[in-house]
gemmi code that builds the backbone of each chain (N, CA, C; Angstrom):
import gemmi

chains = {
    "A": [
        ("MET", (6.314, 16.281, 8.129), (6.427, 15.735, 6.770), (6.300, 16.865, 5.755)),
        ("SER", (7.029, 16.741, 4.705), (6.981, 17.796, 3.700), (5.677, 17.710, 2.904)),
        ("ALA", (5.279, 18.834, 2.357), (4.036, 18.872, 1.595), (4.305, 18.720, 0.107)),
        ("GLN", (5.511, 18.330, -0.232), (5.812, 18.207, -1.656), (5.038, 17.028, -2.243)),
        ("PRO", (4.614, 17.161, -3.493), (3.855, 16.059, -4.085), (4.757, 14.874, -4.388)),
        ("TYR", (4.154, 13.728, -4.380), (4.860, 12.534, -4.802), (4.709, 12.404, -6.321)),
        ("VAL", (5.799, 12.215, -7.027), (5.759, 12.097, -8.486), (6.537, 10.860, -8.920)),
        ("ILE", (5.949, 10.105, -9.807), (6.665, 8.957, -10.376), (6.346, 8.900, -11.865)),
        ("GLU", (7.351, 8.590, -12.669), (7.150, 8.500, -14.113), (7.581, 7.135, -14.615)),
        ("ARG", (6.851, 6.650, -15.585), (7.200, 5.391, -16.246), (6.972, 5.555, -17.739)),
        ("VAL", (7.763, 4.857, -18.518), (7.513, 4.811, -19.954), (7.052, 3.408, -20.301)),
        ("TYR", (5.904, 3.339, -20.945), (5.328, 2.046, -21.294), (5.407, 1.814, -22.791)),
        ("ASN", (5.631, 0.565, -23.110), (5.752, 0.186, -24.506), (4.360, -0.077, -25.090)),
        ("ALA", (3.552, 0.970, -25.100), (2.174, 0.864, -25.586), (1.709, 2.267, -25.973)),
        ("PRO", (0.814, 2.339, -26.933), (0.321, 3.667, -27.326), (-0.543, 4.297, -26.231)),
        ("VAL", (-0.676, 5.607, -26.302), (-1.428, 6.349, -25.290), (-2.841, 5.801, -25.108)),
        ("SER", (-3.498, 5.474, -26.209), (-4.895, 5.027, -26.108), (-4.996, 3.744, -25.285)),
        ("LYS", (-4.025, 2.885, -25.414), (-4.043, 1.622, -24.675), (-3.804, 1.856, -23.184)),
        ("VAL", (-2.903, 2.776, -22.878), (-2.655, 3.096, -21.472), (-3.884, 3.779, -20.874)),
        ("TRP", (-4.485, 4.648, -21.651), (-5.700, 5.335, -21.182), (-6.782, 4.309, -20.867)),
        ("HIS", (-6.921, 3.347, -21.742), (-7.918, 2.293, -21.546), (-7.628, 1.535, -20.246)),
        ("ALA", (-6.360, 1.252, -20.015), (-5.978, 0.479, -18.824), (-6.271, 1.232, -17.521)),
        ("ILE", (-6.224, 2.565, -17.585), (-6.433, 3.321, -16.336), (-7.868, 3.825, -16.181)),
        ("THR", (-8.721, 3.543, -17.185), (-10.100, 4.058, -17.097), (-11.166, 2.992, -17.345)),
        ("ASN", (-10.767, 1.750, -17.528), (-11.734, 0.691, -17.783), (-11.714, -0.285, -16.602)),
        ("ALA", (-12.857, -0.492, -15.985), (-12.918, -1.285, -14.751), (-12.345, -2.688, -14.944)),
        ("GLU", (-12.637, -3.293, -16.092), (-12.126, -4.641, -16.349), (-10.598, -4.661, -16.367)),
        ("GLN", (-10.042, -3.617, -16.973), (-8.576, -3.519, -17.037), (-8.005, -3.136, -15.670)),
        ("MET", (-8.703, -2.218, -15.016), (-8.199, -1.710, -13.738), (-8.058, -2.815, -12.703)),
        ("LYS", (-9.001, -3.757, -12.752), (-8.932, -4.792, -11.721), (-7.720, -5.699, -11.913)),
        ("GLN", (-7.135, -5.663, -13.108), (-5.976, -6.523, -13.357), (-4.672, -5.933, -12.823)),
        ("TRP", (-4.661, -4.636, -12.591), (-3.396, -4.073, -12.089), (-3.594, -3.130, -10.902)),
        ("TYR", (-4.876, -2.761, -10.666), (-5.099, -1.661, -9.730), (-6.029, -2.083, -8.604)),
        ("PHE", (-7.304, -1.869, -8.787), (-8.284, -2.275, -7.785), (-9.518, -2.818, -8.468)),
        ("GLU", (-10.217, -3.651, -7.767), (-11.467, -4.195, -8.277), (-12.574, -3.184, -8.023)),
        ("LEU", (-13.161, -2.696, -9.091), (-14.253, -1.733, -8.992), (-15.460, -2.281, -9.730)),
        ("PRO", (-16.654, -2.021, -9.198), (-17.853, -2.499, -9.885), (-18.040, -1.830, -11.247)),
        ("GLY", (-17.499, -0.651, -11.384), (-17.609, 0.058, -12.653), (-16.747, 1.295, -12.600)),
        ("PHE", (-16.558, 1.904, -13.732), (-15.765, 3.133, -13.748), (-16.158, 3.948, -14.970)),
        ("THR", (-16.467, 5.200, -14.749), (-16.813, 6.099, -15.843), (-15.913, 7.322, -15.757)),
        ("PRO", (-15.067, 7.530, -16.747), (-14.145, 8.663, -16.678), (-14.823, 9.985, -16.993)),
        ("GLU", (-15.523, 10.537, -15.993), (-16.100, 11.859, -16.169), (-16.041, 12.604, -14.845)),
        ("VAL", (-15.877, 13.909, -14.938), (-15.720, 14.728, -13.733), (-16.940, 14.563, -12.830)),
        ("GLY", (-16.695, 14.349, -11.543), (-17.775, 14.198, -10.584), (-18.093, 12.749, -10.268)),
        ("TYR", (-17.641, 11.830, -11.112), (-17.884, 10.407, -10.867), (-17.162, 9.993, -9.582)),
        ("THR", (-17.892, 9.313, -8.726), (-17.275, 8.863, -7.477), (-17.171, 7.346, -7.477)),
        ("PHE", (-16.145, 6.849, -6.856), (-15.997, 5.406, -6.725), (-15.296, 5.087, -5.412)),
        ("THR", (-15.537, 3.887, -4.954), (-14.944, 3.467, -3.690), (-14.423, 2.050, -3.845)),
        ("PHE", (-13.461, 1.729, -3.067), (-13.029, 0.346, -2.979), (-12.548, 0.121, -1.560)),
        ("THR", (-12.588, -1.128, -1.152), (-12.316, -1.455, 0.235), (-11.104, -2.357, 0.344)),
        ("GLY", (-10.305, -2.081, 1.347), (-9.173, -2.945, 1.633), (-9.020, -3.066, 3.123)),
        ("GLY", (-8.512, -4.184, 3.567), (-8.289, -4.340, 4.992), (-7.819, -5.742, 5.286)),
        ("HIS", (-7.439, -5.949, 6.519), (-7.025, -7.279, 6.920), (-8.252, -8.178, 6.992)),
        ("GLU", (-8.090, -9.434, 6.599), (-9.244, -10.349, 6.543), (-10.002, -10.376, 7.869)),
        ("ASP", (-9.248, -10.385, 8.953), (-9.892, -10.510, 10.261), (-10.059, -9.159, 10.942)),
        ("GLY", (-9.670, -8.109, 10.265), (-9.669, -6.814, 10.947), (-10.577, -5.793, 10.290)),
        ("ILE", (-10.282, -4.576, 10.617), (-11.087, -3.469, 10.133), (-10.900, -3.316, 8.626)),
        ("GLN", (-11.991, -3.004, 7.959), (-11.922, -2.716, 6.525), (-11.906, -1.207, 6.331)),
        ("TYR", (-11.059, -0.759, 5.444), (-10.964, 0.665, 5.182), (-11.460, 0.977, 3.791)),
        ("LYS", (-12.365, 1.913, 3.758), (-12.964, 2.269, 2.490), (-12.223, 3.471, 1.903)),
        ("HIS", (-11.798, 3.324, 0.684), (-11.174, 4.423, -0.045), (-12.270, 5.181, -0.779)),
        ("LEU", (-12.226, 6.491, -0.689), (-13.206, 7.330, -1.370), (-12.498, 8.149, -2.438)),
        ("CYS", (-13.040, 8.084, -3.656), (-12.425, 8.829, -4.752), (-13.489, 9.560, -5.559)),
        ("ARG", (-13.131, 10.721, -6.043), (-14.039, 11.517, -6.879), (-13.225, 12.139, -8.000)),
        ("ILE", (-13.668, 11.891, -9.217), (-12.914, 12.390, -10.367), (-13.014, 13.912, -10.446)),
        ("THR", (-11.859, 14.544, -10.608), (-11.821, 16.009, -10.634), (-11.399, 16.549, -11.994)),
        ("SER", (-10.812, 15.728, -12.826), (-10.354, 16.218, -14.129), (-10.204, 15.051, -15.097)),
        ("VAL", (-10.747, 15.236, -16.301), (-10.606, 14.207, -17.336), (-10.327, 14.870, -18.680)),
        ("VAL", (-9.220, 14.527, -19.275), (-8.963, 14.901, -20.659), (-8.532, 13.608, -21.339)),
        ("GLU", (-9.412, 13.075, -22.170), (-9.184, 11.755, -22.725), (-7.790, 11.632, -23.351)),
        ("ASN", (-7.149, 10.535, -23.037), (-5.803, 10.222, -23.537), (-4.718, 11.167, -23.034)),
        ("GLU", (-5.085, 12.070, -22.117), (-4.085, 13.019, -21.623), (-3.974, 13.056, -20.111)),
        ("ARG", (-5.122, 13.123, -19.454), (-5.050, 13.424, -18.034), (-6.290, 12.905, -17.295)),
        ("LEU", (-6.031, 12.332, -16.123), (-7.113, 11.869, -15.254), (-6.717, 12.183, -13.812)),
        ("SER", (-7.604, 12.894, -13.099), (-7.326, 13.206, -11.690), (-8.509, 12.800, -10.837)),
        ("TYR", (-8.203, 12.288, -9.669), (-9.280, 12.082, -8.699), (-8.776, 12.236, -7.272)),
        ("THR", (-9.719, 12.583, -6.421), (-9.391, 12.696, -5.001), (-9.245, 11.283, -4.442)),
        ("TRP", (-8.556, 11.196, -3.335), (-8.265, 9.899, -2.711), (-8.236, 10.132, -1.212)),
        ("SER", (-9.253, 9.602, -0.531), (-9.259, 9.731, 0.923), (-9.799, 8.450, 1.544)),
        ("TYR", (-9.782, 8.411, 2.861), (-10.200, 7.216, 3.581), (-11.420, 7.536, 4.432)),
        ("ASP", (-12.460, 6.736, 4.247), (-13.709, 6.952, 4.962), (-13.469, 6.900, 6.471)),
        ("GLY", (-13.877, 7.955, 7.161), (-13.748, 7.976, 8.612), (-12.423, 8.507, 9.119)),
        ("TYR", (-11.525, 8.866, 8.194), (-10.235, 9.402, 8.609), (-9.993, 10.755, 7.959)),
        ("PRO", (-9.262, 11.594, 8.646), (-8.993, 12.921, 8.080), (-8.031, 12.823, 6.903)),
        ("GLY", (-8.019, 13.880, 6.148), (-7.057, 13.968, 5.054), (-7.690, 13.712, 3.702)),
        ("GLU", (-7.249, 14.457, 2.727), (-7.685, 14.202, 1.358), (-6.508, 14.451, 0.424)),
        ("SER", (-6.213, 13.477, -0.385), (-5.135, 13.620, -1.353), (-5.736, 13.599, -2.748)),
        ("GLU", (-4.882, 13.819, -3.728), (-5.358, 13.766, -5.109), (-4.317, 13.064, -5.975)),
        ("VAL", (-4.817, 12.178, -6.808), (-3.956, 11.416, -7.713), (-4.203, 11.895, -9.135)),
        ("THR", (-3.127, 12.169, -9.859), (-3.255, 12.580, -11.263), (-2.384, 11.682, -12.138)),
        ("PHE", (-3.018, 11.134, -13.152), (-2.289, 10.391, -14.184), (-2.200, 11.291, -15.413)),
        ("GLU", (-0.996, 11.498, -15.914), (-0.839, 12.245, -17.160), (-0.114, 11.357, -18.165)),
        ("LEU", (-0.599, 11.378, -19.405), (-0.016, 10.541, -20.453), (0.597, 11.417, -21.532)),
        ("PHE", (1.819, 11.059, -21.926), (2.516, 11.803, -22.976), (2.994, 10.818, -24.035)),
        ("PRO", (2.557, 11.009, -25.283), (3.036, 10.115, -26.334), (4.512, 10.345, -26.607)),
        ("GLU", (5.238, 9.251, -26.734), (6.655, 9.324, -27.109), (6.868, 8.275, -28.189)),
        ("GLY", (6.605, 8.667, -29.418), (6.665, 7.711, -30.522), (5.606, 6.641, -30.311)),
        ("GLU", (6.045, 5.393, -30.333), (5.122, 4.271, -30.128), (4.860, 4.048, -28.644)),
        ("GLN", (5.618, 4.756, -27.834), (5.521, 4.534, -26.398), (4.728, 5.639, -25.709)),
        ("THR", (4.500, 5.422, -24.434), (3.759, 6.402, -23.648), (4.484, 6.652, -22.338)),
        ("ARG", (4.692, 7.916, -22.033), (5.238, 8.258, -20.721), (4.069, 8.551, -19.799)),
        ("LEU", (4.036, 7.860, -18.672), (2.996, 8.093, -17.686), (3.615, 8.832, -16.507)),
        ("LYS", (3.009, 9.935, -16.147), (3.465, 10.689, -14.982), (2.356, 10.641, -13.937)),
        ("LEU", (2.671, 10.086, -12.802), (1.688, 10.017, -11.733), (2.092, 10.990, -10.620)),
        ("THR", (1.171, 11.846, -10.263), (1.424, 12.820, -9.197), (0.409, 12.581, -8.083)),
        ("HIS", (0.894, 12.438, -6.877), (-0.005, 12.233, -5.735), (0.255, 13.367, -4.740)),
        ("THR", (-0.685, 14.275, -4.655), (-0.524, 15.426, -3.768), (-1.357, 15.245, -2.502)),
        ("GLY", (-0.973, 15.957, -1.462), (-1.779, 15.973, -0.236), (-1.506, 14.823, 0.710)),
        ("LEU", (-0.422, 14.101, 0.496), (-0.103, 12.992, 1.403), (0.106, 13.488, 2.833)),
        ("ASP", (0.536, 14.735, 2.925), (0.781, 15.313, 4.254), (-0.511, 15.538, 5.035)),
        ("THR", (-1.663, 15.418, 4.355), (-2.924, 15.613, 5.084), (-3.393, 14.325, 5.744)),
        ("PHE", (-2.698, 13.229, 5.507), (-3.165, 11.939, 6.018), (-2.869, 11.742, 7.505)),
        ("PRO", (-3.543, 10.738, 8.106), (-3.506, 10.554, 9.554), (-2.120, 10.429, 10.175)),
        ("ALA", (-1.129, 10.013, 9.427), (0.202, 9.887, 10.025), (0.640, 11.213, 10.634)),
        ("ASP", (0.120, 12.286, 10.104), (0.454, 13.603, 10.631), (-0.509, 14.047, 11.731)),
        ("ASN", (-1.532, 13.238, 11.918), (-2.543, 13.600, 12.897), (-2.183, 12.948, 14.229)),
        ("LYS", (-1.842, 13.784, 15.199), (-1.337, 13.260, 16.471), (-2.349, 12.348, 17.156)),
        ("ASP", (-3.606, 12.731, 17.091), (-4.619, 11.911, 17.744), (-4.633, 10.508, 17.158)),
        ("PHE", (-4.605, 10.497, 15.856), (-4.654, 9.207, 15.177), (-3.423, 8.374, 15.520)),
        ("ALA", (-2.285, 9.008, 15.397), (-1.035, 8.267, 15.591), (-0.917, 7.740, 17.013)),
        ("ALA", (-1.309, 8.559, 17.983), (-1.112, 8.167, 19.371), (-2.151, 7.172, 19.852)),
        ("SER", (-3.391, 7.428, 19.551), (-4.448, 6.625, 20.176), (-4.845, 5.425, 19.342)),
        ("ASN", (-4.536, 5.448, 18.077), (-4.954, 4.334, 17.229), (-3.757, 3.583, 16.674)),
        ("PHE", (-2.853, 3.325, 17.563), (-1.631, 2.642, 17.136), (-1.957, 1.312, 16.461)),
        ("ALA", (-2.746, 0.519, 17.146), (-3.077, -0.800, 16.603), (-3.897, -0.676, 15.320)),
        ("ALA", (-4.877, 0.212, 15.359), (-5.700, 0.409, 14.167), (-4.846, 0.886, 13.014)),
        ("GLY", (-3.852, 1.714, 13.354), (-2.945, 2.211, 12.329), (-2.190, 1.096, 11.638)),
        ("TRP", (-1.826, 0.141, 12.423), (-1.126, -0.997, 11.845), (-1.990, -1.717, 10.832)),
        ("GLU", (-3.214, -1.966, 11.240), (-4.101, -2.680, 10.331), (-4.357, -1.841, 9.085)),
        ("TYR", (-4.395, -0.547, 9.327), (-4.612, 0.379, 8.226), (-3.492, 0.248, 7.194)),
        ("ILE", (-2.292, 0.278, 7.680), (-1.135, 0.174, 6.797), (-1.092, -1.172, 6.099)),
        ("ILE", (-1.277, -2.187, 6.897), (-1.115, -3.536, 6.358), (-2.268, -3.878, 5.430)),
        ("GLY", (-3.417, -3.307, 5.742), (-4.619, -3.739, 5.035), (-4.956, -2.992, 3.766)),
        ("THR", (-4.550, -1.757, 3.625), (-5.022, -0.995, 2.476), (-4.179, -1.240, 1.235)),
        ("GLY", (-3.576, -0.212, 0.740), (-2.874, -0.352, -0.531), (-1.792, -1.409, -0.517)),
        ("LEU", (-1.183, -1.591, 0.625), (-0.104, -2.561, 0.694), (-0.577, -3.979, 0.444)),
        ("LYS", (-1.824, -4.214, 0.792), (-2.332, -5.589, 0.755), (-2.047, -6.250, -0.589)),
        ("GLY", (-2.475, -5.581, -1.629), (-2.315, -6.173, -2.946), (-0.884, -6.458, -3.290)),
        ("TYR", (-0.061, -5.460, -3.071), (1.307, -5.657, -3.514), (2.070, -6.591, -2.598)),
        ("LEU", (1.727, -6.551, -1.333), (2.424, -7.429, -0.419), (2.096, -8.877, -0.705)),
        ("GLU", (0.857, -9.149, -1.053), (0.476, -10.527, -1.244), (1.005, -11.070, -2.559)),
        ("LYS", (1.428, -10.188, -3.422), (2.031, -10.648, -4.672), (3.549, -10.712, -4.553)),
        ("ALA", (4.053, -10.049, -3.510), (5.514, -9.897, -3.404), (6.204, -11.244, -3.220)),
    ],
    "B": [
        ("MET", (14.931, 4.757, 3.102), (14.390, 4.744, 4.460), (15.255, 3.881, 5.371)),
        ("SER", (15.330, 2.595, 5.059), (16.102, 1.690, 5.893), (17.579, 1.986, 5.747)),
        ("LYS", (18.274, 1.904, 6.835), (19.697, 2.131, 6.754), (20.409, 0.789, 6.822)),
        ("ASN", (20.842, 0.418, 8.003), (21.614, -0.819, 8.083), (20.764, -1.970, 8.604)),
        ("LYS", (19.503, -1.974, 8.262), (18.672, -3.068, 8.751), (17.726, -3.531, 7.657)),
        ("LEU", (16.998, -4.565, 7.981), (16.067, -5.136, 7.023), (14.947, -4.147, 6.696)),
        ("ASP", (14.561, -4.113, 5.441), (13.502, -3.232, 4.995), (12.159, -3.613, 5.639)),
        ("VAL", (11.505, -2.627, 6.248), (10.252, -2.937, 6.943), (9.182, -3.443, 5.978)),
        ("PHE", (9.230, -2.946, 4.763), (8.208, -3.371, 3.809), (8.410, -4.838, 3.412)),
        ("GLN", (9.670, -5.237, 3.344), (9.949, -6.658, 3.116), (9.460, -7.472, 4.307)),
        ("ALA", (9.668, -6.914, 5.476), (9.296, -7.646, 6.690), (7.795, -7.911, 6.745)),
        ("ILE", (7.006, -6.949, 6.308), (5.556, -7.158, 6.409), (4.982, -7.751, 5.130)),
        ("ALA", (5.859, -8.173, 4.228), (5.391, -8.782, 2.981), (4.878, -10.211, 3.196)),
        ("ASP", (5.145, -10.744, 4.342), (4.780, -12.139, 4.588), (3.520, -12.232, 5.458)),
        ("PRO", (2.556, -13.078, 5.072), (1.299, -13.146, 5.829), (1.472, -13.601, 7.272)),
        ("THR", (2.418, -14.518, 7.512), (2.637, -14.965, 8.896), (3.156, -13.802, 9.738)),
        ("ARG", (4.074, -13.043, 9.161), (4.628, -11.915, 9.925), (3.558, -10.850, 10.148)),
        ("ARG", (2.674, -10.667, 9.168), (1.580, -9.713, 9.388), (0.680, -10.206, 10.522)),
        ("ALA", (0.443, -11.527, 10.543), (-0.407, -12.089, 11.606), (0.247, -11.868, 12.973)),
        ("ILE", (1.555, -12.045, 13.032), (2.269, -11.816, 14.300), (2.109, -10.357, 14.730)),
        ("LEU", (2.243, -9.457, 13.778), (2.123, -8.026, 14.112), (0.733, -7.693, 14.627)),
        ("ILE", (-0.272, -8.289, 13.986), (-1.647, -8.033, 14.429), (-1.826, -8.527, 15.865)),
        ("MET", (-1.264, -9.705, 16.169), (-1.366, -10.235, 17.542), (-0.675, -9.306, 18.533)),
        ("LEU", (0.466, -8.786, 18.122), (1.235, -7.933, 19.032), (0.654, -6.519, 19.118)),
        ("ALA", (-0.267, -6.206, 18.215), (-0.839, -4.861, 18.223), (-1.611, -4.610, 19.508)),
        ("THR", (-2.152, -5.665, 20.104), (-2.947, -5.473, 21.309), (-2.180, -5.780, 22.592)),
        ("GLN", (-1.153, -6.613, 22.493), (-0.413, -6.947, 23.715), (0.958, -7.530, 23.390)),
        ("ALA", (1.857, -7.422, 24.343), (3.152, -8.092, 24.228), (2.935, -9.576, 24.509)),
        ("LEU", (3.674, -10.417, 23.799), (3.494, -11.855, 23.985), (4.853, -12.540, 24.060)),
        ("PRO", (4.931, -13.599, 24.881), (6.173, -14.373, 24.925), (6.383, -15.098, 23.587)),
        ("VAL", (7.635, -15.277, 23.217), (7.952, -15.996, 21.983), (7.261, -17.354, 21.968)),
        ("ASN", (7.287, -18.033, 23.095), (6.663, -19.363, 23.176), (5.174, -19.320, 22.861)),
        ("ALA", (4.499, -18.320, 23.395), (3.064, -18.195, 23.166), (2.781, -17.912, 21.692)),
        ("LEU", (3.597, -17.073, 21.102), (3.426, -16.768, 19.672), (3.617, -18.031, 18.836)),
        ("ALA", (4.668, -18.772, 19.180), (4.973, -19.979, 18.410), (3.812, -20.963, 18.466)),
        ("GLY", (3.145, -20.993, 19.603), (2.046, -21.928, 19.767), (0.798, -21.582, 18.980)),
        ("LYS", (0.759, -20.380, 18.440), (-0.439, -19.942, 17.725), (-0.409, -20.303, 16.242)),
        ("PHE", (0.698, -20.843, 15.799), (0.825, -21.176, 14.376), (1.040, -22.668, 14.187)),
        ("GLU", (0.613, -23.145, 13.035), (0.761, -24.578, 12.779), (2.186, -24.933, 12.378)),
        ("MET", (2.931, -23.929, 11.933), (4.302, -24.227, 11.488), (5.201, -24.519, 12.689)),
        ("SER", (6.382, -25.004, 12.383), (7.302, -25.396, 13.447), (7.759, -24.171, 14.248)),
        ("ARG", (8.179, -24.433, 15.435), (8.658, -23.367, 16.301), (9.851, -22.619, 15.708)),
        ("PRO", (10.843, -23.345, 15.145), (11.954, -22.614, 14.507), (11.486, -21.714, 13.373)),
        ("ALA", (10.460, -22.155, 12.642), (9.952, -21.334, 11.535), (9.348, -20.034, 12.070)),
        ("VAL", (8.588, -20.162, 13.162), (8.012, -18.952, 13.769), (9.125, -18.058, 14.313)),
        ("SER", (10.110, -18.683, 14.930), (11.235, -17.915, 15.474), (11.941, -17.126, 14.383)),
        ("LYS", (12.034, -17.734, 13.214), (12.696, -17.061, 12.109), (11.905, -15.814, 11.691)),
        ("HIS", (10.592, -15.965, 11.658), (9.758, -14.804, 11.332), (9.924, -13.694, 12.378)),
        ("ILE", (9.970, -14.115, 13.627), (10.134, -13.129, 14.702), (11.482, -12.421, 14.557)),
        ("ARG", (12.498, -13.198, 14.174), (13.816, -12.610, 14.006), (13.809, -11.561, 12.882)),
        ("VAL", (13.111, -11.883, 11.797), (13.016, -10.920, 10.690), (12.325, -9.629, 11.165)),
        ("LEU", (11.241, -9.804, 11.917), (10.519, -8.628, 12.422), (11.402, -7.819, 13.369)),
        ("HIS", (12.189, -8.529, 14.147), (13.090, -7.854, 15.082), (14.181, -7.091, 14.327)),
        ("GLU", (14.758, -7.748, 13.333), (15.853, -7.112, 12.585), (15.369, -5.932, 11.748)),
        ("SER", (14.099, -5.938, 11.407), (13.564, -4.832, 10.621), (13.189, -3.651, 11.522)),
        ("GLY", (13.265, -3.866, 12.831), (12.955, -2.787, 13.764), (11.478, -2.671, 14.097)),
        ("LEU", (10.687, -3.651, 13.664), (9.249, -3.579, 13.921), (8.881, -4.168, 15.274)),
        ("VAL", (9.707, -5.090, 15.750), (9.380, -5.792, 16.990), (10.559, -5.700, 17.953)),
        ("LYS", (10.211, -5.446, 19.194), (11.213, -5.436, 20.265), (11.161, -6.777, 20.987)),
        ("ILE", (12.295, -7.242, 21.456), (12.313, -8.464, 22.258), (12.929, -8.140, 23.610)),
        ("THR", (12.189, -8.448, 24.638), (12.624, -8.120, 25.994), (12.662, -9.391, 26.833)),
        ("ASP", (13.749, -9.615, 27.523), (13.836, -10.770, 28.416), (13.158, -10.441, 29.735)),
        ("SER", (12.286, -11.353, 30.158), (11.608, -11.168, 31.437), (11.542, -12.519, 32.134)),
        ("GLY", (12.409, -12.690, 33.111), (12.491, -13.993, 33.755), (12.951, -15.022, 32.741)),
        ("ARG", (12.184, -16.105, 32.629), (12.584, -17.157, 31.694), (11.978, -16.945, 30.318)),
        ("GLU", (11.139, -15.955, 30.205), (10.456, -15.737, 28.920), (11.080, -14.594, 28.145)),
        ("ARG", (10.994, -14.702, 26.835), (11.381, -13.589, 25.965), (10.089, -13.014, 25.394)),
        ("TYR", (9.837, -11.748, 25.672), (8.597, -11.118, 25.245), (8.793, -10.309, 23.960)),
        ("CYS", (7.827, -10.440, 23.068), (7.821, -9.646, 21.840), (6.780, -8.544, 21.972)),
        ("SER", (7.137, -7.366, 21.493), (6.153, -6.287, 21.437), (6.468, -5.409, 20.231)),
        ("LEU", (5.499, -4.623, 19.823), (5.728, -3.751, 18.681), (6.667, -2.616, 19.062)),
        ("ASN", (7.476, -2.233, 18.109), (8.392, -1.115, 18.309), (7.847, 0.097, 17.555)),
        ("GLN", (7.429, 1.088, 18.313), (6.742, 2.216, 17.687), (7.608, 2.963, 16.670)),
        ("GLN", (8.921, 2.940, 16.878), (9.792, 3.633, 15.922), (9.769, 2.968, 14.554)),
        ("GLY", (9.726, 1.652, 14.573), (9.622, 0.919, 13.306), (8.324, 1.260, 12.607)),
        ("PHE", (7.290, 1.384, 13.402), (5.979, 1.741, 12.890), (6.006, 3.111, 12.223)),
        ("ALA", (6.743, 4.033, 12.821), (6.819, 5.388, 12.274), (7.350, 5.366, 10.850)),
        ("GLU", (8.257, 4.428, 10.610), (8.802, 4.366, 9.257), (7.733, 3.964, 8.247)),
        ("VAL", (6.872, 3.049, 8.652), (5.830, 2.610, 7.725), (4.782, 3.697, 7.527)),
        ("THR", (4.562, 4.490, 8.576), (3.538, 5.523, 8.433), (4.072, 6.765, 7.745)),
        ("ASN", (5.280, 6.733, 7.316), (5.758, 7.811, 6.470), (5.070, 7.618, 5.121)),
        ("TRP", (4.060, 8.414, 4.897), (3.194, 8.180, 3.736), (3.935, 8.312, 2.417)),
        ("PHE", (4.960, 9.105, 2.450), (5.722, 9.281, 1.222), (6.357, 7.951, 0.815)),
        ("ALA", (7.000, 7.309, 1.767), (7.622, 6.015, 1.498), (6.555, 4.972, 1.186)),
        ("PHE", (5.486, 5.056, 1.923), (4.386, 4.111, 1.720), (3.864, 4.167, 0.293)),
        ("PHE", (3.570, 5.375, -0.171), (3.013, 5.491, -1.512), (4.067, 5.271, -2.591)),
        ("ASP", (5.307, 5.496, -2.272), (6.360, 5.187, -3.240), (6.347, 3.688, -3.537)),
        ("LYS", (6.309, 2.904, -2.485), (6.220, 1.454, -2.659), (4.935, 1.080, -3.383)),
        ("PHE", (3.869, 1.676, -2.910), (2.548, 1.359, -3.444), (2.460, 1.632, -4.943)),
        ("TRP", (2.832, 2.825, -5.344), (2.687, 3.178, -6.765), (3.686, 2.440, -7.636)),
        ("ASN", (4.882, 2.207, -7.117), (5.841, 1.431, -7.901), (5.276, 0.053, -8.234)),
        ("GLU", (4.680, -0.538, -7.213), (4.129, -1.872, -7.445), (2.947, -1.823, -8.420)),
        ("LYS", (2.077, -0.845, -8.216), (0.911, -0.743, -9.103), (1.342, -0.490, -10.545)),
        ("LEU", (2.314, 0.383, -10.708), (2.735, 0.715, -12.069), (3.510, -0.445, -12.703)),
        ("ASN", (4.152, -1.261, -11.885), (4.742, -2.495, -12.418), (3.652, -3.421, -12.933)),
        ("SER", (2.592, -3.527, -12.152), (1.480, -4.379, -12.568), (0.870, -3.865, -13.867)),
        ("LEU", (0.776, -2.554, -13.964), (0.242, -1.955, -15.191), (1.143, -2.310, -16.371)),
        ("GLU", (2.433, -2.262, -16.127), (3.375, -2.603, -17.192), (3.187, -4.053, -17.643)),
        ("ASN", (3.018, -4.931, -16.680), (2.782, -6.334, -17.024), (1.543, -6.479, -17.888)),
        ("LEU", (0.498, -5.775, -17.481), (-0.751, -5.843, -18.239), (-0.546, -5.342, -19.667)),
        ("LEU", (0.114, -4.210, -19.790), (0.316, -3.627, -21.118), (1.210, -4.510, -21.977)),
        ("ASN", (2.185, -5.142, -21.368), (3.067, -6.021, -22.124), (2.339, -7.257, -22.616)),
        ("GLN", (1.485, -7.788, -21.761), (0.661, -8.937, -22.171), (-0.123, -8.583, -23.424)),
        ("GLU", (-0.763, -7.435, -23.353), (-1.609, -7.023, -24.467), (-0.771, -6.728, -25.691)),
        ("HIS", (0.403, -6.178, -25.421), (1.288, -5.843, -26.523), (1.675, -7.117, -27.277)),
        ("ASN", (2.029, -8.145, -26.477), (2.492, -9.376, -27.095), (1.378, -10.114, -27.828)),
        ("THR", (0.222, -10.185, -27.161), (-0.856, -10.949, -27.776), (-1.656, -10.099, -28.755)),
        ("ASP", (-1.385, -8.806, -28.739), (-1.998, -7.889, -29.695), (-3.511, -7.909, -29.640)),
        ("LYS", (-4.042, -8.096, -28.427), (-5.496, -8.037, -28.305), (-5.897, -6.696, -27.707)),
        ("LEU", (-7.170, -6.398, -27.784), (-7.734, -5.108, -27.353), (-7.155, -3.970, -28.177)),
    ],
}
model = gemmi.Model(1)
for chain_id, residues in chains.items():
    chain = gemmi.Chain(chain_id)
    for i, (resn, *xyz) in enumerate(residues, 1):
        res = gemmi.Residue()
        res.name, res.seqid = resn, gemmi.SeqId(i, " ")
        for name, pos in zip(("N", "CA", "C"), xyz):
            atom = gemmi.Atom()
            atom.name, atom.element = name, gemmi.Element(name[0])
            atom.pos, atom.b_iso = gemmi.Position(*pos), 0.0
            res.add_atom(atom)
        chain.add_residue(res)
    model.add_chain(chain)
structure = gemmi.Structure()
structure.add_model(model)
structure.setup_entities()
């Protein structure tokens, strides 16, 4: 797998401050992202959330904020408890008149277990639950 | 990712199909046995199995009078392509964010 970062951009019909609020306020985050007990946008803040199949293994996501520039940039690490690999997610906001361009960069995807032969070979079934249960869960159930 | 077949992400978008995959994760099962595990009609289960088969996630092998379903590791490889996985994931999340922002935009609250 290539080590190139994943990048996606969107333009939202909302001012930067509103988008910043949506990506840094736990109440807002739970409406589009993940349910978190709390969220404080400051470097070093750690947070976790869990996803998994109802009847299967639960996977804990581990995140630690690495960069915060209010209304401009938010970065945090993103890894899975008990599994190798660490990625980093960065949200960058750019004002465009009344609108906001959001650039999301996710680096380090190549460090995840799919590239780990041990994981892929011996944990085939667990891998399935992993895929089905984590990030996909939310979007799949809304699909 | 998908070429001339059903999108694997669409295939696993359904809870019944996810349940079938979880069952097959530990063992191959005859179509009849799978059908018996769900409350829905047998044709309905068969349809789900067909979708999983067409998406490349499930193999169907004839053995005597039974047709056995098992996971197809190649289909799995497509889902574990993290790049594709996160592309789907972030697109969906950012769509949700857009919905949230539009709601607020319209109602002018916060």
